[in-house]
LUMSELO-666084 format. One record per residue (C-alpha): x, y, z; residue in three letters; residue number from 1. Coordinates in pm, 1 decimal. Layout:
<dovos>
(dovo (X, Y, Z), "ALA", NUM)
...
</dovos>
This chain:
<dovos>
(dovo (4284.7, 3955.1, -1637.5), "MET", 1)
(dovo (3919.3, 3846.5, -1631.0), "PHE", 2)
(dovo (3921.9, 3824.6, -2015.6), "LYS", 3)
(dovo (4222.3, 3589.7, -1996.9), "GLY", 4)
(dovo (4038.6, 3353.9, -1759.4), "PHE", 5)
(dovo (3727.8, 3371.3, -1977.9), "THR", 6)
(dovo (3925.5, 3283.5, -2291.2), "LYS", 7)
(dovo (4103.2, 3002.3, -2106.3), "ALA", 8)
(dovo (3769.0, 2874.7, -1974.7), "GLY", 9)
(dovo (3613.2, 2881.3, -2322.2), "ILE", 10)
(dovo (3913.2, 2703.9, -2476.2), "LEU", 11)
(dovo (3904.0, 2441.5, -2200.9), "LEU", 12)
(dovo (3529.1, 2389.3, -2255.4), "ALA", 13)
(dovo (3578.9, 2352.3, -2633.4), "VAL", 14)
(dovo (3865.9, 2105.3, -2577.2), "PHE", 15)
(dovo (3655.4, 1897.7, -2334.1), "ILE", 16)
(dovo (3364.0, 1902.4, -2578.7), "PHE", 17)
(dovo (3586.5, 1785.8, -2866.1), "LEU", 18)
(dovo (3741.7, 1509.6, -2657.9), "VAL", 19)
(dovo (3397.9, 1397.8, -2539.3), "ALA", 20)
(dovo (3272.5, 1390.1, -2900.1), "CYS", 21)
(dovo (3574.7, 1200.5, -3031.4), "SER", 22)
(dovo (3477.4, 834.8, -3055.6), "PRO", 23)
(dovo (3696.3, 588.6, -2869.5), "LYS", 24)
(dovo (3635.4, 337.5, -3144.1), "LEU", 25)
(dovo (3690.9, 439.9, -3505.2), "ASP", 26)
(dovo (3485.9, 167.9, -3676.9), "TRP", 27)
(dovo (3586.5, 97.4, -4035.8), "ARG", 28)
(dovo (3510.1, -168.0, -4291.3), "ILE", 29)
(dovo (3819.9, -368.1, -4377.3), "VAL", 30)
(dovo (3815.3, -576.1, -4692.8), "GLN", 31)
(dovo (4064.7, -858.4, -4720.9), "SER", 32)
(dovo (4027.6, -991.8, -5075.4), "PRO", 33)
(dovo (4323.4, -1230.2, -5038.0), "GLN", 34)
(dovo (4171.0, -1386.1, -4724.5), "GLU", 35)
(dovo (3819.2, -1358.7, -4868.5), "ARG", 36)
(dovo (3638.0, -1167.0, -4594.6), "TYR", 37)
(dovo (3501.0, -828.6, -4499.9), "THR", 38)
(dovo (3509.2, -716.0, -4137.2), "ALA", 39)
(dovo (3428.0, -415.8, -3922.3), "LEU", 40)
(dovo (3729.9, -322.5, -3709.8), "PHE", 41)
(dovo (3727.0, -54.3, -3436.4), "PRO", 42)
(dovo (4048.6, 97.0, -3576.6), "GLY", 43)
(dovo (4302.9, 37.5, -3850.3), "LYS", 44)
(dovo (4435.2, -317.1, -3806.4), "PRO", 45)
(dovo (4791.0, -434.3, -3861.5), "ASP", 46)
(dovo (4835.0, -733.3, -4090.0), "LYS", 47)
(dovo (5092.3, -1011.4, -4062.5), "LEU", 48)
(dovo (5132.8, -1312.8, -4288.1), "GLY", 49)
(dovo (5344.6, -1624.5, -4262.6), "ARG", 50)
(dovo (5369.9, -1983.4, -4372.3), "ARG", 51)
(dovo (5349.1, -2242.9, -4096.2), "ILE", 52)
(dovo (5441.5, -2611.0, -4099.8), "PRO", 53)
(dovo (5161.7, -2852.5, -4009.0), "TYR", 54)
(dovo (5176.7, -3231.2, -4045.7), "GLN", 55)
(dovo (5466.7, -3216.3, -4292.8), "GLU", 56)
(dovo (5288.8, -2953.6, -4504.2), "GLN", 57)
(dovo (5302.1, -2576.5, -4522.3), "GLU", 58)
(dovo (4991.8, -2366.0, -4457.2), "LEU", 59)
(dovo (4929.8, -1998.8, -4531.7), "GLN", 60)
(dovo (4833.1, -1801.3, -4217.4), "GLN", 61)
(dovo (4734.7, -1434.0, -4186.9), "THR", 62)
(dovo (4649.9, -1226.5, -3880.4), "LEU", 63)
(dovo (4478.7, -886.3, -3882.6), "GLU", 64)
(dovo (4452.9, -721.3, -3541.6), "ALA", 65)
(dovo (4408.7, -389.0, -3366.8), "VAL", 66)
(dovo (4451.4, -301.5, -2998.4), "LYS", 67)
(dovo (4204.2, -55.9, -2848.0), "ILE", 68)
(dovo (4264.3, 15.3, -2477.7), "ASP", 69)
(dovo (4242.0, -324.5, -2304.1), "ASP", 70)
(dovo (4101.2, -514.5, -2603.1), "ASP", 71)
(dovo (4273.4, -684.5, -2896.7), "ILE", 72)
(dovo (4035.1, -743.5, -3189.4), "TYR", 73)
(dovo (4176.6, -1005.1, -3425.4), "SER", 74)
(dovo (4096.5, -1224.6, -3722.1), "ILE", 75)
(dovo (4325.1, -1516.4, -3795.0), "GLY", 76)
(dovo (4297.5, -1688.0, -4134.7), "SER", 77)
(dovo (4445.5, -2017.3, -4248.9), "ILE", 78)
(dovo (4408.3, -2136.2, -4606.1), "TYR", 79)
(dovo (4387.2, -2506.4, -4689.6), "LEU", 80)
(dovo (4426.6, -2595.1, -5056.9), "SER", 81)
(dovo (4206.6, -2860.4, -5218.2), "LYS", 82)
(dovo (4479.6, -3116.0, -5147.7), "GLN", 83)
(dovo (4497.0, -3009.0, -4779.5), "GLN", 84)
(dovo (4125.5, -3003.5, -4690.6), "THR", 85)
(dovo (4148.8, -3338.8, -4512.2), "GLU", 86)
(dovo (4354.8, -3153.8, -4246.4), "LEU", 87)
(dovo (4063.3, -2926.8, -4149.1), "LEU", 88)
(dovo (3910.4, -3137.4, -3868.8), "ALA", 89)
(dovo (4241.0, -3209.8, -3695.1), "SER", 90)
(dovo (4366.8, -2851.4, -3739.8), "LEU", 91)
(dovo (4048.0, -2704.3, -3594.1), "LEU", 92)
(dovo (4056.9, -2941.4, -3297.5), "GLU", 93)
(dovo (4422.7, -2857.6, -3236.6), "GLN", 94)
(dovo (4353.6, -2480.6, -3246.7), "LEU", 95)
(dovo (4063.7, -2516.1, -3003.6), "LYS", 96)
(dovo (4254.1, -2754.1, -2775.9), "GLY", 97)
(dovo (4559.6, -2528.5, -2760.0), "ASN", 98)
(dovo (4350.4, -2220.9, -2676.2), "LEU", 99)
(dovo (4140.6, -2394.1, -2410.7), "PHE", 100)
(dovo (4451.3, -2552.3, -2258.0), "ARG", 101)
(dovo (4630.7, -2214.4, -2247.9), "ASN", 102)
(dovo (4322.4, -2061.8, -2085.0), "ALA", 103)
(dovo (4308.8, -2344.0, -1832.1), "GLY", 104)
(dovo (3946.8, -2431.7, -1915.7), "VAL", 105)
(dovo (3773.7, -2752.2, -2019.6), "ASP", 106)
(dovo (3631.8, -2743.4, -2373.7), "GLN", 107)
(dovo (3329.0, -2944.5, -2260.5), "LEU", 108)
(dovo (3232.1, -2703.7, -1979.5), "THR", 109)
(dovo (3344.7, -2366.8, -2115.6), "VAL", 110)
(dovo (3072.4, -2101.5, -2144.9), "VAL", 111)
(dovo (2943.3, -2102.7, -2503.1), "ASN", 112)
(dovo (2658.0, -1965.9, -2707.4), "LEU", 113)
(dovo (2506.0, -2081.6, -3036.1), "ASP", 114)
(dovo (2480.5, -1803.9, -3289.2), "GLY", 115)
(dovo (2474.0, -1713.3, -3656.1), "VAL", 116)
(dovo (2684.6, -1513.9, -3897.4), "TYR", 117)
(dovo (2613.4, -1391.8, -4248.4), "GLU", 118)
(dovo (2822.3, -1460.5, -4552.6), "THR", 119)
(dovo (2885.0, -1176.5, -4797.2), "ALA", 120)
(dovo (2582.5, -1290.6, -5001.4), "ASN", 121)
(dovo (2356.9, -1270.1, -4689.5), "LYS", 122)
(dovo (2337.2, -1645.5, -4632.3), "GLN", 123)
(dovo (2294.1, -1715.6, -4259.0), "ARG", 124)
(dovo (2519.9, -1985.5, -4114.3), "MET", 125)
(dovo (2533.8, -2131.9, -3765.1), "SER", 126)
(dovo (2833.6, -2090.8, -3537.9), "THR", 127)
(dovo (2932.7, -2128.1, -3174.4), "LYS", 128)
(dovo (3098.9, -1861.6, -2962.4), "ASP", 129)
(dovo (3317.8, -1950.1, -2665.7), "TYR", 130)
(dovo (3371.8, -1720.3, -2366.9), "PHE", 131)
(dovo (3694.9, -1789.7, -2180.4), "LEU", 132)
(dovo (3835.0, -1652.2, -1857.1), "VAL", 133)
(dovo (4202.5, -1739.5, -1845.8), "PHE", 134)
(dovo (4325.4, -1893.1, -1522.2), "LYS", 135)
(dovo (4624.1, -1690.6, -1412.6), "SER", 136)
(dovo (4832.2, -1615.1, -1106.7), "THR", 137)
(dovo (4916.1, -1273.8, -1248.1), "LYS", 138)
(dovo (4738.6, -959.6, -1132.0), "THR", 139)
(dovo (4592.0, -895.3, -1479.1), "ASN", 140)
(dovo (4288.4, -1102.5, -1563.8), "GLN", 141)
(dovo (4236.5, -1203.4, -1928.2), "GLN", 142)
(dovo (3912.1, -1301.9, -2097.9), "ALA", 143)
(dovo (3825.8, -1385.8, -2456.7), "MET", 144)
(dovo (3533.6, -1434.7, -2690.0), "ARG", 145)
(dovo (3625.0, -1651.3, -2986.9), "VAL", 146)
(dovo (3454.8, -1822.6, -3280.4), "ARG", 147)
(dovo (3580.9, -2038.4, -3563.9), "TRP", 148)
(dovo (3429.2, -2021.1, -3911.6), "ILE", 149)
(dovo (3508.5, -2220.0, -4225.4), "THR", 150)
(dovo (3442.6, -2106.1, -4581.6), "ASN", 151)
(dovo (3483.3, -2316.6, -4895.1), "SER", 152)
(dovo (3633.3, -2165.9, -5209.3), "THR", 153)
(dovo (3538.1, -2220.0, -5573.6), "ALA", 154)
(dovo (3867.2, -2406.0, -5637.2), "ASN", 155)
(dovo (3794.3, -2664.2, -5363.6), "GLY", 156)
(dovo (4005.1, -2505.9, -5089.7), "GLY", 157)
(dovo (3886.1, -2396.8, -4745.6), "ILE", 158)
(dovo (3951.4, -2087.4, -4534.8), "TRP", 159)
(dovo (3951.7, -2134.8, -4156.8), "LEU", 160)
(dovo (3891.8, -1812.9, -3961.5), "TYR", 161)
(dovo (3938.7, -1743.2, -3592.6), "GLN", 162)
(dovo (3752.0, -1426.1, -3491.7), "VAL", 163)
(dovo (3827.4, -1310.9, -3137.6), "SER", 164)
(dovo (3854.2, -1032.9, -2884.8), "ILE", 165)
(dovo (4106.8, -1070.0, -2603.3), "LEU", 166)
(dovo (4040.5, -842.9, -2304.4), "HIS", 167)
(dovo (4290.7, -772.1, -2028.2), "THR", 168)
(dovo (4117.4, -665.1, -1708.5), "GLY", 169)
(dovo (3798.5, -745.2, -1521.5), "PRO", 170)
(dovo (3477.8, -836.8, -1705.8), "VAL", 171)
(dovo (3159.5, -708.4, -1544.4), "ARG", 172)
(dovo (2888.9, -798.2, -1470.5), "PRO", 173)
(dovo (2961.3, -1136.3, -1633.7), "ASP", 174)
(dovo (3164.7, -1257.9, -1930.3), "ILE", 175)
(dovo (2875.3, -1309.2, -2173.0), "ARG", 176)
(dovo (2715.4, -970.9, -2102.4), "THR", 177)
(dovo (3055.4, -802.0, -2129.7), "PHE", 178)
(dovo (3136.5, -948.7, -2472.8), "PHE", 179)
(dovo (2780.7, -922.9, -2606.9), "LEU", 180)
(dovo (2774.7, -545.1, -2548.7), "ALA", 181)
(dovo (2728.8, -354.3, -2875.7), "GLU", 182)
(dovo (3083.6, -214.3, -2894.1), "ASP", 183)
(dovo (3223.2, -568.0, -2895.5), "ARG", 184)
(dovo (2935.6, -754.7, -3062.6), "ALA", 185)
(dovo (2970.6, -538.8, -3378.1), "ASN", 186)
(dovo (3306.4, -699.5, -3447.0), "PHE", 187)
(dovo (3151.8, -1048.2, -3456.9), "PHE", 188)
(dovo (2824.4, -947.4, -3623.8), "ASP", 189)
(dovo (2998.1, -768.4, -3911.2), "GLU", 190)
(dovo (3248.0, -1040.0, -4006.1), "PHE", 191)
(dovo (3143.4, -1175.9, -4347.2), "HIS", 192)
(dovo (3337.8, -1441.0, -4540.7), "PRO", 193)
(dovo (3313.9, -1395.8, -4919.0), "ASN", 194)
</dovos>
């Protein structure tokens, strides 16, 4: 009987050790040659593509995303052909406006941070990150870190990327510290347009 408890205890200890050693996040490099970027996702993302109407034109949109616990890591991509590049400014403003309006925050006063990202050829480019806490009457709080990046193509087109993490639940100690922690910052730091 004592041997049975010993075996059970050893098996339980091995199981606990294996679970403790298993990483919550399974970071992997994801290459998206069609959308012209490389990213580091904390798991295998799902990919959806569609064509969307915008100002009497049709735009190509792709979303790659993975949900890990309370976080959704996502990269949205919209391609503008050479003939559509004049839509970039209004499209970007509409995307930002819609998100800030849905969050219930003012774009002029939202918490933001100037930063940089690297292209695939190691060129450093400036960017701005926004940190949003969604106003909600629901019991679940939502917060997001988001950045928009543009990348010109050799044929005169432009890719518009929205890189974001949406978190459901409290953010402690504050929103910037929460999203700048290494396990979330990696996602932003390792996004590289080609």
